[in-house]
mmCIF file as Biopython writes it, N, C-alpha, C and O atoms, coordinates in Angstrom:
data_model
#
loop_
_atom_site.group_PDB
_atom_site.id
_atom_site.type_symbol
_atom_site.label_atom_id
_atom_site.label_alt_id
_atom_site.label_comp_id
_atom_site.label_asym_id
_atom_site.label_entity_id
_atom_site.label_seq_id
_atom_site.pdbx_PDB_ins_code
_atom_site.Cartn_x
_atom_site.Cartn_y
_atom_site.Cartn_z
_atom_site.occupancy
_atom_site.B_iso_or_equiv
_atom_site.auth_seq_id
_atom_site.auth_asym_id
_atom_site.pdbx_PDB_model_num
ATOM 1   N N  . MET A ? 1  ? -117.922 -41.961 -71.820 1.0 0.0 1  A 1 
ATOM 2   C CA . MET A ? 1  ? -119.089 -42.587 -71.260 1.0 0.0 1  A 1 
ATOM 3   C C  . MET A ? 1  ? -118.849 -44.093 -71.213 1.0 0.0 1  A 1 
ATOM 4   O O  . MET A ? 1  ? -118.292 -44.668 -72.147 1.0 0.0 1  A 1 
ATOM 5   N N  . ASN A ? 2  ? -119.267 -44.718 -70.134 1.0 0.0 2  A 1 
ATOM 6   C CA . ASN A ? 2  ? -119.102 -46.154 -69.953 1.0 0.0 2  A 1 
ATOM 7   C C  . ASN A ? 2  ? -120.454 -46.846 -70.019 1.0 0.0 2  A 1 
ATOM 8   O O  . ASN A ? 2  ? -121.495 -46.213 -69.843 1.0 0.0 2  A 1 
ATOM 9   N N  . LYS A ? 3  ? -120.431 -48.135 -70.271 1.0 0.0 3  A 1 
ATOM 10  C CA . LYS A ? 3  ? -121.645 -48.931 -70.354 1.0 0.0 3  A 1 
ATOM 11  C C  . LYS A ? 3  ? -121.731 -49.843 -69.136 1.0 0.0 3  A 1 
ATOM 12  O O  . LYS A ? 3  ? -120.763 -50.518 -68.784 1.0 0.0 3  A 1 
ATOM 13  N N  . ALA A ? 4  ? -122.908 -49.856 -68.490 1.0 0.0 4  A 1 
ATOM 14  C CA . ALA A ? 4  ? -123.165 -50.773 -67.392 1.0 0.0 4  A 1 
ATOM 15  C C  . ALA A ? 4  ? -124.373 -51.618 -67.750 1.0 0.0 4  A 1 
ATOM 16  O O  . ALA A ? 4  ? -125.431 -51.087 -68.088 1.0 0.0 4  A 1 
ATOM 17  N N  . THR A ? 5  ? -124.218 -52.931 -67.676 1.0 0.0 5  A 1 
ATOM 18  C CA . THR A ? 5  ? -125.327 -53.850 -67.886 1.0 0.0 5  A 1 
ATOM 19  C C  . THR A ? 5  ? -125.694 -54.401 -66.515 1.0 0.0 5  A 1 
ATOM 20  O O  . THR A ? 5  ? -124.853 -54.957 -65.808 1.0 0.0 5  A 1 
ATOM 21  N N  . LEU A ? 6  ? -126.972 -54.239 -66.150 1.0 0.0 6  A 1 
ATOM 22  C CA . LEU A ? 6  ? -127.430 -54.555 -64.802 1.0 0.0 6  A 1 
ATOM 23  C C  . LEU A ? 6  ? -128.419 -55.706 -64.841 1.0 0.0 6  A 1 
ATOM 24  O O  . LEU A ? 6  ? -129.219 -55.815 -65.770 1.0 0.0 6  A 1 
ATOM 25  N N  . THR A ? 7  ? -128.363 -56.569 -63.824 1.0 0.0 7  A 1 
ATOM 26  C CA . THR A ? 7  ? -129.311 -57.668 -63.690 1.0 0.0 7  A 1 
ATOM 27  C C  . THR A ? 7  ? -129.869 -57.645 -62.281 1.0 0.0 7  A 1 
ATOM 28  O O  . THR A ? 7  ? -129.137 -57.414 -61.319 1.0 0.0 7  A 1 
ATOM 29  N N  . THR A ? 8  ? -131.188 -57.889 -62.159 1.0 0.0 8  A 1 
ATOM 30  C CA . THR A ? 8  ? -131.842 -57.870 -60.854 1.0 0.0 8  A 1 
ATOM 31  C C  . THR A ? 8  ? -132.143 -59.285 -60.366 1.0 0.0 8  A 1 
ATOM 32  O O  . THR A ? 8  ? -131.909 -60.269 -61.067 1.0 0.0 8  A 1 
ATOM 33  N N  . THR A ? 9  ? -132.663 -59.355 -59.153 1.0 0.0 9  A 1 
ATOM 34  C CA . THR A ? 9  ? -132.991 -60.634 -58.533 1.0 0.0 9  A 1 
ATOM 35  C C  . THR A ? 9  ? -133.970 -61.460 -59.360 1.0 0.0 9  A 1 
ATOM 36  O O  . THR A ? 9  ? -133.896 -62.689 -59.347 1.0 0.0 9  A 1 
ATOM 37  N N  . ASN A ? 10 ? -134.887 -60.811 -60.080 1.0 0.0 10 A 1 
ATOM 38  C CA . ASN A ? 10 ? -135.877 -61.532 -60.892 1.0 0.0 10 A 1 
ATOM 39  C C  . ASN A ? 10 ? -135.436 -61.727 -62.334 1.0 0.0 10 A 1 
ATOM 40  O O  . ASN A ? 10 ? -136.215 -62.200 -63.162 1.0 0.0 10 A 1 
ATOM 41  N N  . GLY A ? 11 ? -134.183 -61.365 -62.645 1.0 0.0 11 A 1 
ATOM 42  C CA . GLY A ? 11 ? -133.655 -61.604 -63.974 1.0 0.0 11 A 1 
ATOM 43  C C  . GLY A ? 11 ? -133.842 -60.492 -64.975 1.0 0.0 11 A 1 
ATOM 44  O O  . GLY A ? 11 ? -133.436 -60.639 -66.128 1.0 0.0 11 A 1 
ATOM 45  N N  . HIS A ? 12 ? -134.446 -59.370 -64.577 1.0 0.0 12 A 1 
ATOM 46  C CA . HIS A ? 12 ? -134.540 -58.230 -65.492 1.0 0.0 12 A 1 
ATOM 47  C C  . HIS A ? 12 ? -133.132 -57.725 -65.779 1.0 0.0 12 A 1 
ATOM 48  O O  . HIS A ? 12 ? -132.308 -57.608 -64.872 1.0 0.0 12 A 1 
ATOM 49  N N  . THR A ? 13 ? -132.864 -57.428 -67.040 1.0 0.0 13 A 1 
ATOM 50  C CA . THR A ? 13 ? -131.550 -56.935 -67.451 1.0 0.0 13 A 1 
ATOM 51  C C  . THR A ? 13 ? -131.733 -55.707 -68.328 1.0 0.0 13 A 1 
ATOM 52  O O  . THR A ? 13 ? -132.613 -55.664 -69.188 1.0 0.0 13 A 1 
ATOM 53  N N  . TRP A ? 14 ? -130.884 -54.706 -68.096 1.0 0.0 14 A 1 
ATOM 54  C CA . TRP A ? 14 ? -130.881 -53.526 -68.963 1.0 0.0 14 A 1 
ATOM 55  C C  . TRP A ? 14 ? -129.488 -52.924 -68.959 1.0 0.0 14 A 1 
ATOM 56  O O  . TRP A ? 14 ? -128.687 -53.168 -68.056 1.0 0.0 14 A 1 
ATOM 57  N N  . SER A ? 15 ? -129.214 -52.129 -69.990 1.0 0.0 15 A 1 
ATOM 58  C CA . SER A ? 15 ? -127.926 -51.448 -70.104 1.0 0.0 15 A 1 
ATOM 59  C C  . SER A ? 15 ? -128.149 -49.953 -70.055 1.0 0.0 15 A 1 
ATOM 60  O O  . SER A ? 15 ? -129.181 -49.446 -70.496 1.0 0.0 15 A 1 
ATOM 61  N N  . THR A ? 16 ? -127.167 -49.254 -69.512 1.0 0.0 16 A 1 
ATOM 62  C CA . THR A ? 16 ? -127.238 -47.802 -69.430 1.0 0.0 16 A 1 
ATOM 63  C C  . THR A ? 16 ? -125.838 -47.221 -69.599 1.0 0.0 16 A 1 
ATOM 64  O O  . THR A ? 16 ? -124.839 -47.888 -69.328 1.0 0.0 16 A 1 
ATOM 65  N N  . SER A ? 17 ? -125.780 -45.984 -70.044 1.0 0.0 17 A 1 
ATOM 66  C CA . SER A ? 17 ? -124.505 -45.266 -70.147 1.0 0.0 17 A 1 
ATOM 67  C C  . SER A ? 17 ? -124.314 -44.473 -68.871 1.0 0.0 17 A 1 
ATOM 68  O O  . SER A ? 17 ? -125.252 -43.861 -68.360 1.0 0.0 17 A 1 
ATOM 69  N N  . ILE A ? 18 ? -123.086 -44.488 -68.356 1.0 0.0 18 A 1 
ATOM 70  C CA . ILE A ? 18 ? -122.818 -43.819 -67.085 1.0 0.0 18 A 1 
ATOM 71  C C  . ILE A ? 18 ? -121.342 -43.417 -67.024 1.0 0.0 18 A 1 
ATOM 72  O O  . ILE A ? 18 ? -120.473 -44.137 -67.515 1.0 0.0 18 A 1 
ATOM 73  N N  . ASN A ? 19 ? -121.074 -42.270 -66.423 1.0 0.0 19 A 1 
ATOM 74  C CA . ASN A ? 19 ? -119.694 -41.861 -66.167 1.0 0.0 19 A 1 
ATOM 75  C C  . ASN A ? 19 ? -119.263 -42.456 -64.836 1.0 0.0 19 A 1 
ATOM 76  O O  . ASN A ? 19 ? -120.078 -42.583 -63.923 1.0 0.0 19 A 1 
ATOM 77  N N  . GLY A ? 20 ? -118.021 -42.812 -64.719 1.0 0.0 20 A 1 
ATOM 78  C CA . GLY A ? 20 ? -117.495 -43.325 -63.461 1.0 0.0 20 A 1 
ATOM 79  C C  . GLY A ? 20 ? -116.642 -44.553 -63.678 1.0 0.0 20 A 1 
ATOM 80  O O  . GLY A ? 20 ? -116.732 -45.230 -64.702 1.0 0.0 20 A 1 
ATOM 81  N N  . SER A ? 21 ? -115.816 -44.820 -62.690 1.0 0.0 21 A 1 
ATOM 82  C CA . SER A ? 21 ? -114.950 -45.996 -62.728 1.0 0.0 21 A 1 
ATOM 83  C C  . SER A ? 21 ? -115.776 -47.241 -62.416 1.0 0.0 21 A 1 
ATOM 84  O O  . SER A ? 21 ? -116.930 -47.134 -62.001 1.0 0.0 21 A 1 
ATOM 85  N N  . PHE A ? 22 ? -115.195 -48.407 -62.612 1.0 0.0 22 A 1 
ATOM 86  C CA . PHE A ? 22 ? -115.838 -49.673 -62.284 1.0 0.0 22 A 1 
ATOM 87  C C  . PHE A ? 22 ? -116.298 -49.672 -60.831 1.0 0.0 22 A 1 
ATOM 88  O O  . PHE A ? 22 ? -117.424 -50.070 -60.533 1.0 0.0 22 A 1 
ATOM 89  N N  . GLU A ? 23 ? -115.437 -49.230 -59.938 1.0 0.0 23 A 1 
ATOM 90  C CA . GLU A ? 23 ? -115.764 -49.209 -58.512 1.0 0.0 23 A 1 
ATOM 91  C C  . GLU A ? 23 ? -116.921 -48.267 -58.207 1.0 0.0 23 A 1 
ATOM 92  O O  . GLU A ? 23 ? -117.802 -48.597 -57.413 1.0 0.0 23 A 1 
ATOM 93  N N  . GLU A ? 24 ? -116.921 -47.089 -58.841 1.0 0.0 24 A 1 
ATOM 94  C CA . GLU A ? 24 ? -117.999 -46.119 -58.616 1.0 0.0 24 A 1 
ATOM 95  C C  . GLU A ? 24 ? -119.338 -46.621 -59.144 1.0 0.0 24 A 1 
ATOM 96  O O  . GLU A ? 24 ? -120.374 -46.448 -58.502 1.0 0.0 24 A 1 
ATOM 97  N N  . VAL A ? 25 ? -119.305 -47.239 -60.311 1.0 0.0 25 A 1 
ATOM 98  C CA . VAL A ? 25 ? -120.540 -47.767 -60.901 1.0 0.0 25 A 1 
ATOM 99  C C  . VAL A ? 25 ? -121.093 -48.897 -60.037 1.0 0.0 25 A 1 
ATOM 100 O O  . VAL A ? 25 ? -122.299 -48.960 -59.797 1.0 0.0 25 A 1 
ATOM 101 N N  . CYS A ? 26 ? -120.232 -49.779 -59.574 1.0 0.0 26 A 1 
ATOM 102 C CA . CYS A ? 26 ? -120.678 -50.872 -58.698 1.0 0.0 26 A 1 
ATOM 103 C C  . CYS A ? 26 ? -121.254 -50.326 -57.400 1.0 0.0 26 A 1 
ATOM 104 O O  . CYS A ? 26 ? -122.284 -50.811 -56.933 1.0 0.0 26 A 1 
ATOM 105 N N  . ALA A ? 27 ? -120.616 -49.337 -56.816 1.0 0.0 27 A 1 
ATOM 106 C CA . ALA A ? 27 ? -121.110 -48.745 -55.566 1.0 0.0 27 A 1 
ATOM 107 C C  . ALA A ? 27 ? -122.474 -48.095 -55.776 1.0 0.0 27 A 1 
ATOM 108 O O  . ALA A ? 27 ? -123.316 -48.119 -54.879 1.0 0.0 27 A 1 
ATOM 109 N N  . TYR A ? 28 ? -122.695 -47.519 -56.946 1.0 0.0 28 A 1 
ATOM 110 C CA . TYR A ? 28 ? -123.964 -46.848 -57.233 1.0 0.0 28 A 1 
ATOM 111 C C  . TYR A ? 28 ? -125.103 -47.848 -57.443 1.0 0.0 28 A 1 
ATOM 112 O O  . TYR A ? 28 ? -126.205 -47.631 -56.940 1.0 0.0 28 A 1 
ATOM 113 N N  . PHE A ? 29 ? -124.857 -48.942 -58.176 1.0 0.0 29 A 1 
ATOM 114 C CA . PHE A ? 29 ? -125.931 -49.861 -58.546 1.0 0.0 29 A 1 
ATOM 115 C C  . PHE A ? 29 ? -126.038 -51.118 -57.687 1.0 0.0 29 A 1 
ATOM 116 O O  . PHE A ? 29 ? -127.141 -51.494 -57.291 1.0 0.0 29 A 1 
ATOM 117 N N  . LEU A ? 30 ? -124.929 -51.768 -57.395 1.0 0.0 30 A 1 
ATOM 118 C CA . LEU A ? 30 ? -124.949 -53.103 -56.797 1.0 0.0 30 A 1 
ATOM 119 C C  . LEU A ? 30 ? -125.612 -53.097 -55.419 1.0 0.0 30 A 1 
ATOM 120 O O  . LEU A ? 30 ? -125.211 -52.356 -54.521 1.0 0.0 30 A 1 
ATOM 121 N N  . GLY A ? 31 ? -126.627 -53.934 -55.276 1.0 0.0 31 A 1 
ATOM 122 C CA . GLY A ? 31 ? -127.341 -54.050 -54.010 1.0 0.0 31 A 1 
ATOM 123 C C  . GLY A ? 31 ? -128.466 -53.047 -53.824 1.0 0.0 31 A 1 
ATOM 124 O O  . GLY A ? 31 ? -129.233 -53.149 -52.867 1.0 0.0 31 A 1 
ATOM 125 N N  . LYS A ? 32 ? -128.574 -52.078 -54.726 1.0 0.0 32 A 1 
ATOM 126 C CA . LYS A ? 32 ? -129.632 -51.060 -54.628 1.0 0.0 32 A 1 
ATOM 127 C C  . LYS A ? 32 ? -130.890 -51.554 -55.328 1.0 0.0 32 A 1 
ATOM 128 O O  . LYS A ? 32 ? -130.835 -52.450 -56.169 1.0 0.0 32 A 1 
ATOM 129 N N  . ARG A ? 33 ? -132.018 -50.963 -54.973 1.0 0.0 33 A 1 
ATOM 130 C CA . ARG A ? 33 ? -133.305 -51.319 -55.583 1.0 0.0 33 A 1 
ATOM 131 C C  . ARG A ? 33 ? -133.722 -50.234 -56.584 1.0 0.0 33 A 1 
ATOM 132 O O  . ARG A ? 33 ? -133.601 -49.037 -56.323 1.0 0.0 33 A 1 
ATOM 133 N N  . PHE A ? 34 ? -134.215 -50.694 -57.734 1.0 0.0 34 A 1 
ATOM 134 C CA . PHE A ? 34 ? -134.666 -49.800 -58.786 1.0 0.0 34 A 1 
ATOM 135 C C  . PHE A ? 34 ? -136.015 -50.281 -59.306 1.0 0.0 34 A 1 
ATOM 136 O O  . PHE A ? 34 ? -136.324 -51.471 -59.249 1.0 0.0 34 A 1 
ATOM 137 N N  . SER A ? 35 ? -136.816 -49.346 -59.815 1.0 0.0 35 A 1 
ATOM 138 C CA . SER A ? 35 ? -138.096 -49.692 -60.432 1.0 0.0 35 A 1 
ATOM 139 C C  . SER A ? 35 ? -137.838 -50.335 -61.783 1.0 0.0 35 A 1 
ATOM 140 O O  . SER A ? 35 ? -137.105 -49.793 -62.611 1.0 0.0 35 A 1 
ATOM 141 N N  . VAL A ? 36 ? -138.445 -51.496 -62.001 1.0 0.0 36 A 1 
ATOM 142 C CA . VAL A ? 36 ? -138.365 -52.156 -63.301 1.0 0.0 36 A 1 
ATOM 143 C C  . VAL A ? 36 ? -139.774 -52.583 -63.699 1.0 0.0 36 A 1 
ATOM 144 O O  . VAL A ? 36 ? -140.643 -52.759 -62.845 1.0 0.0 36 A 1 
ATOM 145 N N  . GLY A ? 37 ? -139.989 -52.744 -64.980 1.0 0.0 37 A 1 
ATOM 146 C CA . GLY A ? 37 ? -141.295 -53.156 -65.478 1.0 0.0 37 A 1 
ATOM 147 C C  . GLY A ? 37 ? -141.654 -52.372 -66.713 1.0 0.0 37 A 1 
ATOM 148 O O  . GLY A ? 37 ? -140.793 -51.780 -67.364 1.0 0.0 37 A 1 
ATOM 149 N N  . SER A ? 38 ? -142.930 -52.374 -67.030 1.0 0.0 38 A 1 
ATOM 150 C CA . SER A ? 38 ? -143.393 -51.663 -68.215 1.0 0.0 38 A 1 
ATOM 151 C C  . SER A ? 38 ? -144.408 -50.607 -67.829 1.0 0.0 38 A 1 
ATOM 152 O O  . SER A ? 38 ? -145.079 -50.717 -66.803 1.0 0.0 38 A 1 
ATOM 153 N N  . PHE A ? 39 ? -144.514 -49.590 -68.658 1.0 0.0 39 A 1 
ATOM 154 C CA . PHE A ? 39 ? -145.409 -48.472 -68.381 1.0 0.0 39 A 1 
ATOM 155 C C  . PHE A ? 39 ? -146.666 -48.604 -69.225 1.0 0.0 39 A 1 
ATOM 156 O O  . PHE A ? 39 ? -146.596 -48.800 -70.438 1.0 0.0 39 A 1 
ATOM 157 N N  . ASP A ? 40 ? -147.801 -48.494 -68.581 1.0 0.0 40 A 1 
ATOM 158 C CA . ASP A ? 40 ? -149.098 -48.504 -69.258 1.0 0.0 40 A 1 
ATOM 159 C C  . ASP A ? 40 ? -149.767 -47.165 -68.961 1.0 0.0 40 A 1 
ATOM 160 O O  . ASP A ? 40 ? -150.054 -46.867 -67.801 1.0 0.0 40 A 1 
ATOM 161 N N  . GLU A ? 41 ? -150.018 -46.354 -69.988 1.0 0.0 41 A 1 
ATOM 162 C CA . GLU A ? 41 ? -150.585 -45.016 -69.787 1.0 0.0 41 A 1 
ATOM 163 C C  . GLU A ? 41 ? -151.928 -45.036 -69.078 1.0 0.0 41 A 1 
ATOM 164 O O  . GLU A ? 41 ? -152.290 -44.067 -68.410 1.0 0.0 41 A 1 
ATOM 165 N N  . THR A ? 42 ? -152.669 -46.123 -69.215 1.0 0.0 42 A 1 
ATOM 166 C CA . THR A ? 42 ? -153.986 -46.192 -68.582 1.0 0.0 42 A 1 
ATOM 167 C C  . THR A ? 42 ? -153.899 -46.597 -67.117 1.0 0.0 42 A 1 
ATOM 168 O O  . THR A ? 42 ? -154.844 -46.387 -66.356 1.0 0.0 42 A 1 
ATOM 169 N N  . LYS A ? 43 ? -152.763 -47.179 -66.716 1.0 0.0 43 A 1 
ATOM 170 C CA . LYS A ? 43 ? -152.556 -47.604 -65.332 1.0 0.0 43 A 1 
ATOM 171 C C  . LYS A ? 43 ? -151.125 -47.237 -64.916 1.0 0.0 43 A 1 
ATOM 172 O O  . LYS A ? 43 ? -150.291 -48.127 -64.748 1.0 0.0 43 A 1 
ATOM 173 N N  . PRO A ? 44 ? -150.831 -45.949 -64.748 1.0 0.0 44 A 1 
ATOM 174 C CA . PRO A ? 44 ? -149.447 -45.513 -64.557 1.0 0.0 44 A 1 
ATOM 175 C C  . PRO A ? 44 ? -148.775 -46.029 -63.281 1.0 0.0 44 A 1 
ATOM 176 O O  . PRO A ? 44 ? -147.547 -46.019 -63.202 1.0 0.0 44 A 1 
ATOM 177 N N  . ASN A ? 45 ? -149.528 -46.475 -62.291 1.0 0.0 45 A 1 
ATOM 178 C CA . ASN A ? 45 ? -148.909 -46.945 -61.052 1.0 0.0 45 A 1 
ATOM 179 C C  . ASN A ? 45 ? -148.813 -48.464 -60.975 1.0 0.0 45 A 1 
ATOM 180 O O  . ASN A ? 45 ? -148.396 -49.008 -59.953 1.0 0.0 45 A 1 
ATOM 181 N N  . GLU A ? 46 ? -149.196 -49.151 -62.049 1.0 0.0 46 A 1 
ATOM 182 C CA . GLU A ? 46 ? -149.122 -50.604 -62.073 1.0 0.0 46 A 1 
ATOM 183 C C  . GLU A ? 46 ? -148.042 -51.048 -63.049 1.0 0.0 46 A 1 
ATOM 184 O O  . GLU A ? 46 ? -147.685 -50.308 -63.966 1.0 0.0 46 A 1 
ATOM 185 N N  . GLY A ? 47 ? -147.533 -52.231 -62.857 1.0 0.0 47 A 1 
ATOM 186 C CA . GLY A ? 47 ? -146.554 -52.772 -63.787 1.0 0.0 47 A 1 
ATOM 187 C C  . GLY A ? 47 ? -145.113 -52.564 -63.384 1.0 0.0 47 A 1 
ATOM 188 O O  . GLY A ? 47 ? -144.211 -53.120 -64.011 1.0 0.0 47 A 1 
ATOM 189 N N  . PHE A ? 48 ? -144.874 -51.773 -62.347 1.0 0.0 48 A 1 
ATOM 190 C CA . PHE A ? 48 ? -143.508 -51.560 -61.879 1.0 0.0 48 A 1 
ATOM 191 C C  . PHE A ? 48 ? -143.290 -52.284 -60.557 1.0 0.0 48 A 1 
ATOM 192 O O  . PHE A ? 48 ? -144.189 -52.333 -59.717 1.0 0.0 48 A 1 
ATOM 193 N N  . THR A ? 49 ? -142.123 -52.835 -60.376 1.0 0.0 49 A 1 
ATOM 194 C CA . THR A ? 49 ? -141.743 -53.423 -59.097 1.0 0.0 49 A 1 
ATOM 195 C C  . THR A ? 49 ? -140.349 -52.929 -58.737 1.0 0.0 49 A 1 
ATOM 196 O O  . THR A ? 49 ? -139.561 -52.583 -59.617 1.0 0.0 49 A 1 
ATOM 197 N N  . LEU A ? 50 ? -140.051 -52.896 -57.462 1.0 0.0 50 A 1 
ATOM 198 C CA . LEU A ? 50 ? -138.698 -52.570 -57.011 1.0 0.0 50 A 1 
ATOM 199 C C  . LEU A ? 50 ? -137.903 -53.860 -56.948 1.0 0.0 50 A 1 
ATOM 200 O O  . LEU A ? 50 ? -138.295 -54.809 -56.270 1.0 0.0 50 A 1 
ATOM 201 N N  . GLU A ? 51 ? -136.792 -53.889 -57.653 1.0 0.0 51 A 1 
ATOM 202 C CA . GLU A ? 51 ? -135.941 -55.075 -57.653 1.0 0.0 51 A 1 
ATOM 203 C C  . GLU A ? 51 ? -134.496 -54.683 -57.357 1.0 0.0 51 A 1 
ATOM 204 O O  . GLU A ? 51 ? -134.024 -53.618 -57.754 1.0 0.0 51 A 1 
ATOM 205 N N  . GLN A ? 52 ? -133.815 -55.571 -56.655 1.0 0.0 52 A 1 
ATOM 206 C CA . GLN A ? 52 ? -132.429 -55.331 -56.254 1.0 0.0 52 A 1 
ATOM 207 C C  . GLN A ? 52 ? -131.475 -55.741 -57.371 1.0 0.0 52 A 1 
ATOM 208 O O  . GLN A ? 52 ? -131.608 -56.821 -57.945 1.0 0.0 52 A 1 
ATOM 209 N N  . VAL A ? 53 ? -130.517 -54.874 -57.673 1.0 0.0 53 A 1 
ATOM 210 C CA . VAL A ? 53 ? -129.488 -55.178 -58.660 1.0 0.0 53 A 1 
ATOM 211 C C  . VAL A ? 53 ? -128.493 -56.150 -58.040 1.0 0.0 53 A 1 
ATOM 212 O O  . VAL A ? 53 ? -127.904 -55.870 -56.996 1.0 0.0 53 A 1 
ATOM 213 N N  . THR A ? 54 ? -128.311 -57.304 -58.699 1.0 0.0 54 A 1 
ATOM 214 C CA . THR A ? 54 ? -127.444 -58.347 -58.160 1.0 0.0 54 A 1 
ATOM 215 C C  . THR A ? 54 ? -126.153 -58.527 -58.946 1.0 0.0 54 A 1 
ATOM 216 O O  . THR A ? 54 ? -125.214 -59.163 -58.467 1.0 0.0 54 A 1 
ATOM 217 N N  . SER A ? 55 ? -126.103 -57.957 -60.173 1.0 0.0 55 A 1 
ATOM 218 C CA . SER A ? 55 ? -124.839 -58.033 -60.907 1.0 0.0 55 A 1 
ATOM 219 C C  . SER A ? 55 ? -124.680 -56.832 -61.830 1.0 0.0 55 A 1 
ATOM 220 O O  . SER A ? 55 ? -125.647 -56.263 -62.335 1.0 0.0 55 A 1 
ATOM 221 N N  . VAL A ? 56 ? -123.417 -56.473 -62.025 1.0 0.0 56 A 1 
ATOM 222 C CA . VAL A ? 56 ? -123.039 -55.347 -62.889 1.0 0.0 56 A 1 
ATOM 223 C C  . VAL A ? 56 ? -121.957 -55.841 -63.833 1.0 0.0 56 A 1 
ATOM 224 O O  . VAL A ? 56 ? -120.967 -56.434 -63.404 1.0 0.0 56 A 1 
ATOM 225 N N  . ILE A ? 57 ? -122.153 -55.591 -65.124 1.0 0.0 57 A 1 
ATOM 226 C CA . ILE A ? 57 ? -121.103 -55.839 -66.118 1.0 0.0 57 A 1 
ATOM 227 C C  . ILE A ? 57 ? -120.698 -54.477 -66.651 1.0 0.0 57 A 1 
ATOM 228 O O  . ILE A ? 57 ? -121.531 -53.733 -67.169 1.0 0.0 57 A 1 
ATOM 229 N N  . TYR A ? 58 ? -119.432 -54.154 -66.527 1.0 0.0 58 A 1 
ATOM 230 C CA . TYR A ? 58 ? -118.898 -52.835 -66.860 1.0 0.0 58 A 1 
ATOM 231 C C  . TYR A ? 58 ? -118.141 -52.909 -68.177 1.0 0.0 58 A 1 
ATOM 232 O O  . TYR A ? 58 ? -117.150 -53.630 -68.294 1.0 0.0 58 A 1 
ATOM 233 N N  . ASN A ? 59 ? -118.619 -52.151 -69.175 1.0 0.0 59 A 1 
ATOM 234 C CA . ASN A ? 59 ? -117.986 -52.102 -70.502 1.0 0.0 59 A 1 
ATOM 235 C C  . ASN A ? 59 ? -117.768 -53.492 -71.104 1.0 0.0 59 A 1 
ATOM 236 O O  . ASN A ? 59 ? -116.792 -53.722 -71.819 1.0 0.0 59 A 1 
ATOM 237 N N  . ASP A ? 60 ? -118.687 -54.412 -70.808 1.0 0.0 60 A 1 
ATOM 238 C CA . ASP A ? 60 ? -118.638 -55.783 -71.329 1.0 0.0 60 A 1 
ATOM 239 C C  . ASP A ? 60 ? -117.364 -56.529 -70.939 1.0 0.0 60 A 1 
ATOM 240 O O  . ASP A ? 60 ? -117.006 -57.511 -71.589 1.0 0.0 60 A 1 
ATOM 241 N N  . LYS A ? 61 ? -116.675 -56.080 -69.890 1.0 0.0 61 A 1 
ATOM 242 C CA . LYS A ? 61 ? -115.411 -56.711 -69.509 1.0 0.0 61 A 1 
ATOM 243 C C  . LYS A ? 61 ? -115.349 -57.093 -68.030 1.0 0.0 61 A 1 
ATOM 244 O O  . LYS A ? 61 ? -115.079 -58.249 -67.703 1.0 0.0 61 A 1 
ATOM 245 N N  . GLN A ? 62 ? -115.595 -56.145 -67.141 1.0 0.0 62 A 1 
ATOM 246 C CA . GLN A ? 62 ? -115.479 -56.401 -65.710 1.0 0.0 62 A 1 
ATOM 247 C C  . GLN A ? 62 ? -116.840 -56.727 -65.128 1.0 0.0 62 A 1 
ATOM 248 O O  . GLN A ? 62 ? -117.840 -56.112 -65.499 1.0 0.0 62 A 1 
ATOM 249 N N  . THR A ? 63 ? -116.888 -57.697 -64.211 1.0 0.0 63 A 1 
ATOM 250 C CA . THR A ? 63 ? -118.147 -58.132 -63.623 1.0 0.0 63 A 1 
ATOM 251 C C  . THR A ? 63 ? -118.057 -58.121 -62.111 1.0 0.0 63 A 1 
ATOM 252 O O  . THR A ? 63 ? -117.027 -58.470 -61.533 1.0 0.0 63 A 1 
ATOM 253 N N  . ALA A ? 64 ? -119.164 -57.710 -61.468 1.0 0.0 64 A 1 
ATOM 254 C CA . ALA A ? 64 ? -119.287 -57.776 -60.013 1.0 0.0 64 A 1 
ATOM 255 C C  . ALA A ? 64 ? -120.671 -58.328 -59.710 1.0 0.0 64 A 1 
ATOM 256 O O  . ALA A ? 64 ? -121.627 -58.053 -60.435 1.0 0.0 64 A 1 
ATOM 257 N N  . ALA A ? 65 ? -120.779 -59.105 -58.640 1.0 0.0 65 A 1 
ATOM 258 C CA . ALA A ? 65 ? -122.058 -59.678 -58.249 1.0 0.0 65 A 1 
ATOM 259 C C  . ALA A ? 65 ? -122.155 -59.762 -56.738 1.0 0.0 65 A 1 
ATOM 260 O O  . ALA A ? 65 ? -121.150 -59.792 -56.027 1.0 0.0 65 A 1 
ATOM 261 N N  . LEU A ? 66 ? -123.401 -59.801 -56.264 1.0 0.0 66 A 1 
ATOM 262 C CA . LEU A ? 66 ? -123.635 -59.977 -54.824 1.0 0.0 66 A 1 
ATOM 263 C C  . LEU A ? 66 ? -123.444 -61.430 -54.460 1.0 0.0 66 A 1 
ATOM 264 O O  . LEU A ? 66 ? -123.593 -61.800 -53.296 1.0 0.0 66 A 1 
#
């Protein structure tokens, strides 16, 4: 399992475990939009925004950016 650390246009950053080469992980995440934000049980459709991933750090070594 590999580690990918992702950053979006608004600066949200998170890490996830993923199988795949550096190239495959970049192709999957870089430039794509993902829901980011926090979940509130009383308002389940609020607090999330779609943000574009602008950089990927793979296994804390290789980096790609838009």
